[in-house]
Backbone as ProteinMPNN parsed JSONL, in Angstrom:
{"seq_chain_A": "XXXXXXXXXXXXXXXXXXXXXXXXXXXXXXXXXXXXXXXXXXXXXXXXXXXXXXXXXXXXXXXXXXXXXXXXXXXXXXXXXXXXXXXXXXXXXXXXXXXXXXXXXXXXXXXXXXXXXXXXXXXXXXXXXXXXXXXXXXXXXXXXXXXXXXXXXXXXXX", "coords_chain_A": {"N_chain_A": [[36.348, 1.601, -12.349], [33.095, 2.453, -13.63], [31.922, 2.402, -16.768], [30.549, 5.099, -19.009], [27.217, 6.096, -19.084], [25.081, 5.72, -22.09], [22.922, 6.664, -22.013], [22.983, 8.863, -20.489], [24.704, 10.371, -21.637], [23.028, 11.269, -23.29], [20.511, 12.316, -22.064], [21.595, 14.719, -20.879], [22.452, 16.108, -23.278], [19.992, 16.668, -23.852], [18.334, 17.913, -21.514], [20.079, 20.14, -21.826], [19.58, 21.064, -24.458], [17.02, 21.751, -24.581], [16.603, 23.611, -22.228], [18.471, 25.596, -23.549], [17.024, 26.266, -25.754], [14.728, 27.326, -24.984], [15.361, 29.529, -22.925], [16.671, 31.209, -24.864], [14.63, 32.832, -25.939], [13.666, 34.022, -23.964], [16.011, 35.886, -23.036], [17.644, 37.115, -25.127], [18.229, 39.623, -25.981], [19.825, 39.86, -23.762], [21.965, 38.492, -23.797], [25.439, 37.774, -24.252], [27.409, 37.327, -27.183], [28.104, 34.336, -28.913], [30.192, 33.926, -30.378], [33.758, 32.833, -30.826], [34.222, 30.815, -29.376], [33.853, 27.841, -29.164], [36.012, 26.8, -30.4], [37.633, 26.218, -28.163], [36.384, 23.883, -27.274], [37.192, 22.064, -29.161], [40.086, 21.867, -29.098], [40.085, 20.692, -26.474], [38.768, 18.688, -27.343], [40.965, 17.485, -28.901], [42.986, 17.178, -27.63], [42.411, 15.317, -26.023], [42.153, 12.985, -27.445], [45.21, 12.802, -28.488], [45.776, 12.486, -26.122], [44.629, 9.793, -25.51], [45.744, 8.109, -27.774], [48.219, 8.018, -26.551], [47.726, 6.82, -23.989], [46.743, 4.752, -24.924], [48.761, 3.364, -26.997], [50.383, 2.712, -24.248], [49.504, 0.944, -22.608], [48.997, -1.309, -24.947], [52.191, -1.766, -25.163], [52.838, -2.706, -23.127], [53.696, -0.388, -21.194], [52.797, 0.175, -18.781], [53.17, 0.709, -15.372], [54.865, 1.497, -11.985], [57.478, 2.678, -12.789], [59.956, 5.131, -13.487], [60.0, 5.466, -16.304], [57.398, 4.583, -17.1], [53.815, 4.508, -17.866], [51.728, 5.753, -15.206], [49.438, 3.799, -13.109], [47.601, 5.226, -12.022], [47.744, 7.535, -13.127], [46.379, 6.9, -15.642], [43.889, 6.337, -14.825], [42.912, 9.061, -13.935], [43.151, 9.757, -16.593], [40.97, 8.556, -17.674], [38.645, 9.364, -16.156], [38.85, 12.316, -17.072], [37.955, 11.692, -20.06], [35.34, 10.778, -19.299], [34.496, 13.071, -18.424], [34.669, 14.564, -20.481], [33.244, 13.94, -22.071], [30.405, 14.167, -21.193], [30.67, 17.119, -21.061], [30.859, 17.614, -23.449], [28.403, 16.682, -24.29], [26.752, 18.432, -23.33], [27.261, 20.601, -24.459], [26.545, 19.857, -27.239], [23.781, 19.934, -26.753], [23.08, 22.31, -26.101], [24.268, 23.673, -28.496], [21.955, 22.476, -30.731], [19.962, 23.358, -29.077], [20.017, 26.035, -29.807], [20.44, 26.384, -32.143], [18.143, 25.763, -33.41], [16.422, 27.237, -32.406], [17.11, 29.613, -34.097], [16.782, 28.855, -36.447], [14.141, 28.716, -37.95], [13.839, 31.519, -37.546], [15.513, 33.441, -39.409], [14.712, 35.191, -41.259], [13.519, 37.207, -39.786], [14.606, 38.247, -37.122], [17.573, 39.635, -36.633], [19.886, 38.903, -35.133], [19.62, 36.376, -35.328], [20.875, 35.606, -38.142], [23.118, 36.146, -37.406], [23.991, 34.525, -35.484], [23.841, 31.783, -35.844], [25.783, 29.983, -37.371], [27.754, 30.236, -35.211], [26.351, 28.685, -33.318], [25.767, 26.305, -34.877], [28.357, 25.732, -34.972], [29.074, 25.118, -32.331], [27.373, 22.993, -31.679], [28.414, 20.949, -33.392], [31.152, 20.86, -32.309], [30.809, 20.21, -30.192], [29.784, 17.656, -30.499], [31.985, 16.754, -31.477], [33.864, 16.322, -29.405], [32.552, 14.705, -27.71], [32.649, 12.11, -29.043], [35.5, 12.232, -29.163], [36.216, 12.336, -25.732], [34.425, 9.461, -25.517], [36.391, 8.126, -26.89], [38.882, 8.378, -25.271], [37.983, 7.68, -22.625], [37.644, 4.698, -23.583], [39.901, 3.755, -24.28], [41.23, 4.098, -21.562], [40.623, 1.389, -20.714], [41.252, -1.526, -18.68], [42.686, -4.228, -20.571], [42.069, -7.279, -20.84], [43.085, -9.857, -18.608], [45.66, -13.041, -19.363], [44.67, -15.325, -18.064], [42.398, -14.634, -17.951], [39.254, -16.318, -18.235], [36.647, -15.546, -19.363], [34.31, -15.849, -17.85], [34.053, -18.125, -17.535], [33.88, -21.628, -16.828], [36.868, -23.309, -16.444], [38.187, -26.09, -17.84], [38.838, -29.032, -16.423]], "CA_chain_A": [[35.439, 2.75, -12.734], [32.217, 2.101, -14.577], [31.945, 3.201, -18.0], [29.08, 6.471, -18.842], [26.286, 5.439, -20.061], [24.808, 6.929, -23.54], [21.406, 7.428, -22.071], [23.603, 9.809, -19.202], [24.576, 11.712, -22.25], [21.808, 11.98, -24.426], [19.83, 13.329, -21.194], [22.605, 16.117, -20.935], [21.943, 17.036, -24.349], [18.399, 16.909, -23.828], [18.138, 19.079, -20.698], [20.568, 21.368, -22.27], [18.902, 21.904, -25.747], [15.457, 22.162, -24.457], [16.951, 24.532, -21.808], [19.015, 26.906, -24.786], [15.613, 26.791, -26.801], [13.703, 28.358, -24.374], [15.898, 30.675, -22.222], [17.179, 32.195, -25.794], [13.517, 33.703, -26.408], [13.76, 34.972, -23.186], [16.923, 36.29, -22.685], [18.245, 37.008, -26.249], [19.132, 40.878, -25.422], [20.965, 39.851, -22.866], [22.95, 37.247, -24.132], [26.394, 37.769, -25.247], [27.375, 36.691, -28.685], [28.365, 32.787, -29.026], [31.758, 34.032, -30.858], [34.97, 31.646, -31.045], [34.214, 29.704, -27.716], [33.306, 26.939, -29.788], [37.531, 26.531, -30.279], [37.862, 25.79, -26.747], [35.391, 22.447, -27.36], [37.625, 21.656, -30.338], [41.258, 21.895, -28.786], [39.829, 19.798, -25.364], [38.818, 17.296, -27.675], [42.572, 17.327, -30.057], [43.882, 16.997, -26.179], [41.614, 13.833, -25.354], [42.65, 12.546, -28.955], [46.178, 12.622, -27.86], [45.851, 11.378, -24.649], [44.099, 8.448, -26.033], [46.444, 7.379, -28.631], [49.277, 7.764, -25.683], [47.859, 5.47, -23.196], [46.347, 3.069, -25.658], [49.896, 3.144, -26.699], [51.363, 2.448, -23.042], [49.008, 0.242, -22.489], [49.62, -2.235, -25.358], [53.185, -2.137, -25.122], [53.277, -3.294, -21.605], [54.64, 0.776, -20.253], [52.196, 0.699, -17.701], [53.366, 0.286, -14.252], [55.345, 2.838, -11.339], [58.962, 2.974, -13.114], [59.858, 6.506, -14.119], [59.808, 5.139, -17.983], [56.363, 3.476, -17.296], [52.827, 5.323, -17.458], [51.227, 5.17, -14.212], [48.003, 3.408, -13.087], [46.755, 6.318, -11.269], [47.76, 8.765, -14.576], [45.521, 6.312, -16.632], [42.528, 6.168, -14.415], [42.75, 10.167, -13.979], [42.564, 10.038, -18.263], [39.461, 7.423, -18.234], [37.951, 10.478, -15.337], [39.231, 13.254, -17.936], [37.501, 10.873, -20.999], [34.159, 10.725, -19.007], [34.354, 14.706, -18.318], [34.595, 15.625, -21.969], [31.945, 13.458, -22.94], [29.979, 14.908, -20.638], [30.63, 18.43, -21.468], [30.375, 17.728, -25.138], [26.754, 16.498, -24.523], [25.953, 19.579, -22.898], [27.665, 21.766, -25.607], [26.185, 19.962, -28.815], [22.828, 19.829, -26.973], [23.264, 23.812, -26.707], [24.135, 23.957, -29.868], [21.346, 22.27, -31.125], [19.088, 24.141, -29.097], [20.461, 27.269, -30.352], [19.781, 25.944, -34.102], [16.479, 24.904, -33.517], [15.72, 28.577, -31.898], [17.443, 30.676, -35.056], [16.544, 28.377, -37.784], [12.721, 29.417, -38.257], [13.718, 32.97, -37.631], [16.355, 33.368, -39.767], [14.064, 36.053, -42.026], [12.959, 38.097, -38.797], [15.708, 38.257, -36.403], [19.23, 39.976, -36.748], [21.065, 38.02, -34.634], [19.491, 34.415, -35.435], [21.814, 35.157, -39.177], [24.767, 36.38, -36.894], [24.297, 33.231, -34.299], [22.983, 30.478, -36.403], [26.748, 29.572, -37.771], [28.33, 29.6, -34.537], [25.58, 27.85, -32.84], [26.099, 25.184, -35.362], [29.814, 25.058, -34.736], [29.481, 24.692, -31.4], [26.395, 21.386, -32.174], [29.755, 20.059, -34.017], [32.353, 20.644, -31.792], [30.273, 19.384, -28.757], [29.861, 15.993, -30.751], [33.449, 15.633, -31.767], [34.035, 16.02, -28.181], [31.907, 13.373, -27.08], [33.496, 10.936, -29.39], [37.034, 11.921, -28.24], [35.584, 11.663, -24.616], [34.368, 7.938, -25.255], [37.289, 7.216, -27.011], [39.596, 8.135, -24.372], [37.498, 6.472, -21.556], [38.282, 3.395, -23.941], [41.441, 3.42, -24.233], [41.47, 3.333, -20.531], [39.917, 0.297, -20.021], [41.931, -2.539, -18.649], [42.801, -5.419, -21.251], [41.595, -8.578, -19.933], [44.369, -10.519, -18.118], [45.637, -14.154, -19.879], [44.349, -15.932, -17.254], [40.709, -14.91, -17.62], [38.64, -17.177, -19.381], [35.723, -15.189, -19.937], [33.554, -16.257, -17.056], [33.136, -19.736, -18.154], [34.438, -22.416, -15.926], [37.861, -24.071, -16.929], [37.909, -27.382, -18.112], [40.085, -29.663, -15.725]], "C_chain_A": [[34.59, 2.387, -13.988], [32.347, 3.096, -15.556], [30.675, 4.217, -17.849], [28.181, 5.918, -19.505], [25.778, 6.531, -21.106], [23.329, 7.193, -22.949], [21.757, 8.695, -21.112], [23.764, 10.86, -20.312], [23.682, 12.096, -23.431], [20.747, 12.469, -22.986], [20.433, 14.439, -20.935], [22.339, 17.114, -22.016], [20.615, 17.006, -24.3], [17.863, 18.256, -23.07], [18.982, 19.996, -21.56], [20.328, 22.182, -23.402], [17.459, 22.344, -25.449], [15.668, 23.653, -22.903], [17.647, 25.95, -22.553], [17.869, 27.356, -24.956], [14.648, 27.536, -26.109], [14.125, 29.907, -23.435], [16.14, 31.486, -23.59], [15.874, 32.828, -25.862], [13.214, 34.446, -25.15], [14.451, 36.074, -22.538], [17.84, 36.515, -23.804], [18.922, 38.212, -26.446], [19.889, 40.731, -25.071], [21.989, 39.087, -22.726], [24.193, 38.0, -24.796], [26.409, 36.942, -26.223], [28.242, 35.487, -28.581], [29.881, 33.124, -29.374], [32.515, 32.861, -31.124], [34.672, 30.666, -30.107], [34.03, 28.426, -28.338], [34.903, 25.964, -30.049], [37.86, 25.983, -28.932], [37.664, 23.993, -26.905], [37.018, 21.432, -28.307], [39.629, 21.119, -29.581], [40.91, 20.537, -27.56], [39.866, 18.462, -26.518], [39.862, 16.71, -28.477], [43.241, 16.705, -28.346], [43.511, 15.511, -26.038], [42.137, 13.053, -26.453], [44.005, 12.035, -28.615], [46.496, 11.746, -26.992], [45.551, 9.932, -24.881], [45.291, 7.447, -27.006], [47.575, 6.794, -27.449], [48.984, 6.478, -24.705], [47.113, 4.455, -23.868], [47.894, 2.258, -26.225], [50.704, 2.304, -25.669], [50.605, 1.174, -22.657], [49.132, -1.47, -23.653], [51.053, -2.776, -25.687], [53.685, -2.551, -23.687], [54.25, -2.072, -20.505], [53.529, 0.951, -19.484], [52.697, 0.14, -16.07], [54.235, 1.356, -13.242], [56.854, 2.888, -11.336], [58.719, 4.568, -13.62], [59.437, 6.629, -15.575], [58.382, 4.93, -18.521], [55.32, 4.968, -17.103], [52.102, 4.756, -16.124], [49.771, 5.15, -14.095], [46.871, 4.25, -12.991], [46.773, 7.368, -12.453], [46.675, 8.128, -15.317], [44.085, 6.355, -16.142], [42.387, 7.869, -14.322], [42.196, 10.458, -15.999], [41.374, 9.746, -18.43], [38.646, 8.771, -17.373], [37.915, 11.611, -16.522], [37.724, 12.978, -19.263], [35.943, 11.071, -20.883], [33.497, 12.386, -18.808], [34.024, 15.444, -19.341], [33.704, 15.254, -22.573], [30.695, 14.264, -22.332], [29.449, 16.948, -21.15], [30.401, 18.733, -22.762], [29.002, 17.525, -25.406], [26.176, 17.895, -24.048], [26.572, 20.588, -24.133], [27.219, 21.514, -26.79], [24.677, 19.801, -28.068], [22.247, 21.863, -26.547], [23.233, 24.615, -27.737], [22.886, 23.51, -30.786], [19.857, 23.115, -30.512], [19.13, 25.682, -29.469], [19.682, 27.246, -31.689], [18.862, 25.98, -33.975], [15.529, 26.512, -32.931], [15.991, 29.607, -33.41], [16.977, 30.166, -36.006], [15.209, 29.156, -38.313], [12.739, 31.151, -38.148], [14.45, 33.831, -38.086], [15.802, 35.02, -40.455], [13.56, 37.4, -40.992], [13.82, 38.794, -37.613], [16.963, 38.286, -36.989], [20.34, 38.691, -36.543], [20.767, 36.75, -34.749], [20.689, 34.258, -36.874], [23.247, 35.348, -38.692], [25.093, 35.062, -35.999], [24.134, 32.01, -34.597], [24.723, 29.816, -36.757], [27.668, 29.249, -36.512], [27.858, 28.924, -33.279], [25.753, 26.356, -33.543], [27.651, 24.572, -35.297], [29.865, 24.643, -33.344], [28.31, 23.237, -31.442], [27.819, 20.658, -32.719], [30.811, 19.594, -33.416], [32.279, 19.702, -30.604], [30.262, 17.933, -29.603], [31.13, 15.209, -30.951], [34.266, 15.395, -30.172], [33.595, 15.202, -27.38], [32.582, 12.401, -27.699], [35.045, 10.968, -28.925], [36.792, 11.79, -26.65], [35.256, 10.016, -24.232], [35.487, 7.445, -25.848], [38.461, 7.37, -26.269], [39.518, 7.471, -23.335], [37.65, 5.097, -22.172], [39.086, 2.802, -23.976], [41.691, 3.345, -22.943], [41.258, 2.27, -19.809], [41.189, -1.09, -19.869], [41.985, -3.423, -19.318], [42.604, -6.513, -20.447], [43.244, -9.519, -19.797], [44.559, -11.96, -18.914], [45.262, -14.976, -19.305], [42.834, -15.832, -17.063], [40.169, -15.814, -18.624], [37.117, -16.889, -20.098], [34.19, -15.52, -19.068], [33.044, -17.327, -17.064], [34.512, -20.273, -16.845], [35.399, -23.233, -16.714], [38.18, -25.761, -16.64], [39.25, -28.214, -17.314], [40.954, -31.19, -16.131]], "O_chain_A": [[35.064, 2.094, -15.086], [32.727, 4.257, -15.407], [29.93, 4.222, -16.868], [28.402, 5.252, -20.517], [25.945, 7.75, -21.068], [22.624, 8.005, -23.547], [20.87, 9.532, -20.948], [23.239, 11.97, -20.223], [23.724, 13.025, -24.236], [20.057, 13.389, -23.425], [19.648, 15.36, -20.707], [22.109, 18.321, -21.944], [20.19, 17.709, -25.217], [17.279, 19.233, -23.539], [18.246, 20.807, -22.12], [20.594, 23.374, -23.561], [16.876, 23.224, -26.081], [14.799, 24.514, -22.764], [17.4, 27.102, -22.196], [17.479, 28.456, -24.565], [13.845, 28.296, -26.65], [13.482, 30.95, -23.315], [15.752, 32.647, -23.461], [16.215, 34.01, -25.819], [12.531, 35.466, -25.232], [13.966, 36.93, -21.799], [18.98, 36.119, -23.563], [20.036, 38.187, -26.969], [20.931, 41.169, -25.56], [22.763, 38.996, -21.774], [24.018, 38.75, -25.756], [25.665, 35.965, -26.306], [29.317, 35.747, -28.04], [30.763, 32.616, -28.681], [31.955, 31.893, -31.637], [35.08, 29.529, -30.345], [34.148, 27.667, -27.376], [34.959, 24.741, -29.924], [38.604, 25.004, -28.992], [38.508, 23.117, -26.715], [37.588, 20.401, -27.952], [40.115, 20.001, -29.751], [41.462, 19.454, -27.755], [40.688, 17.547, -26.564], [39.769, 15.521, -28.781], [43.97, 15.715, -28.276], [44.368, 14.632, -25.951], [42.803, 12.15, -25.946], [44.071, 10.82, -28.429], [47.157, 10.707, -26.975], [46.243, 9.021, -24.427], [45.529, 6.254, -26.821], [47.846, 5.6, -27.316], [49.67, 5.461, -24.604], [46.896, 3.361, -23.347], [48.189, 1.078, -26.036], [51.5, 1.423, -25.993], [51.359, 0.251, -22.35], [49.323, -2.569, -23.133], [51.257, -3.839, -26.272], [54.859, -2.66, -23.333], [55.03, -2.331, -19.589], [53.172, 2.13, -19.483], [52.434, -1.032, -15.799], [54.337, 2.402, -13.884], [57.51, 3.073, -10.311], [57.668, 5.077, -14.012], [58.752, 7.539, -16.041], [58.028, 4.996, -19.698], [55.627, 6.03, -16.561], [51.908, 3.553, -15.952], [48.98, 5.943, -14.605], [45.746, 4.208, -13.491], [45.748, 8.016, -12.665], [45.867, 8.966, -15.716], [43.156, 6.404, -16.949], [41.301, 8.085, -14.859], [41.253, 11.098, -16.465], [40.628, 10.4, -19.159], [37.85, 9.3, -18.149], [36.778, 11.808, -16.949], [36.771, 13.747, -19.39], [35.249, 11.402, -21.844], [32.338, 12.752, -19.004], [33.399, 16.504, -19.381], [33.208, 15.878, -23.511], [30.045, 14.987, -23.088], [28.432, 17.594, -21.401], [29.901, 19.767, -23.207], [28.409, 17.968, -26.39], [25.112, 18.317, -24.501], [25.756, 21.414, -24.543], [27.255, 22.42, -27.623], [23.96, 19.391, -28.98], [21.152, 22.371, -26.789], [22.641, 25.663, -27.994], [22.746, 24.272, -31.743], [18.905, 23.428, -31.228], [18.129, 26.388, -29.343], [18.699, 27.854, -32.112], [18.433, 26.555, -34.975], [14.327, 26.744, -33.056], [15.054, 30.318, -33.773], [16.567, 31.021, -36.791], [15.31, 30.14, -39.045], [11.852, 31.889, -38.575], [14.419, 34.96, -37.597], [16.483, 35.999, -40.149], [13.266, 38.484, -41.495], [13.554, 39.953, -37.294], [17.465, 37.385, -37.662], [21.096, 37.984, -37.209], [21.563, 35.917, -34.314], [21.356, 33.226, -36.956], [24.27, 34.935, -39.239], [26.235, 34.631, -35.834], [24.251, 31.123, -33.751], [24.804, 28.792, -36.08], [28.329, 28.211, -36.544], [28.608, 28.614, -32.353], [25.863, 25.351, -32.841], [28.04, 23.42, -35.487], [30.706, 23.785, -33.076], [28.935, 22.259, -31.031], [28.095, 19.606, -32.143], [31.394, 18.527, -33.608], [33.062, 18.869, -30.146], [30.936, 17.058, -29.059], [31.445, 14.027, -30.814], [35.061, 14.494, -29.903], [34.189, 14.931, -26.336], [33.226, 11.679, -26.939], [35.671, 10.021, -28.449], [37.407, 10.795, -26.267], [35.586, 9.415, -23.209], [35.795, 6.309, -25.487], [39.284, 6.487, -26.509], [40.429, 6.767, -22.897], [37.799, 4.2, -21.343], [39.226, 1.593, -23.792], [42.507, 2.444, -22.745], [41.55, 2.097, -18.626], [41.859, -1.5, -20.816], [41.064, -4.123, -18.896], [43.065, -6.538, -19.306], [44.143, -9.713, -20.615], [43.437, -12.303, -19.285], [45.412, -15.976, -20.007], [42.133, -16.555, -16.355], [40.669, -15.981, -19.736], [36.545, -17.558, -20.959], [33.103, -15.428, -19.64], [31.897, -17.622, -16.73], [35.465, -19.72, -16.297], [34.927, -23.882, -17.648], [38.34, -26.393, -15.595], [40.43, -28.012, -17.6], [41.93, -31.541, -15.467]]}, "name": "protein", "num_of_chains": 1, "seq": "XXXXXXXXXXXXXXXXXXXXXXXXXXXXXXXXXXXXXXXXXXXXXXXXXXXXXXXXXXXXXXXXXXXXXXXXXXXXXXXXXXXXXXXXXXXXXXXXXXXXXXXXXXXXXXXXXXXXXXXXXXXXXXXXXXXXXXXXXXXXXXXXXXXXXXXXXXXXXX"}
């Protein structure tokens, strides 16, 4: 499985941020408050972190295989996919939080909603960034270590 490109995450965050900024102005009265939804992002980031530590431990201890006491390789591949999905979700949430914060910051004195929603939008921004980090850490923990007979693509001397 190919690793997720940083440019993909930046593009997702940029699109989400621009969309949040421009749509907030036209939909502000009909949007529900942000509230505590950002806590869900932190919970997913914590799950990603715990999974990454478990997978890394299984790989380093040689506990990967098809025995019941071992972690199945397909489980590790699914964890890598979860890490990539978490990183994309975190990038989208971070972009959303950035767009909202950039919309609300200059309007703090004139919009009552700006003062109420700015802390939550900053929390979405931070929790999205944490989710990106946890997702990328989970993805990297699932990487296959090089085997002992790999010589880095160089020819062996005979």
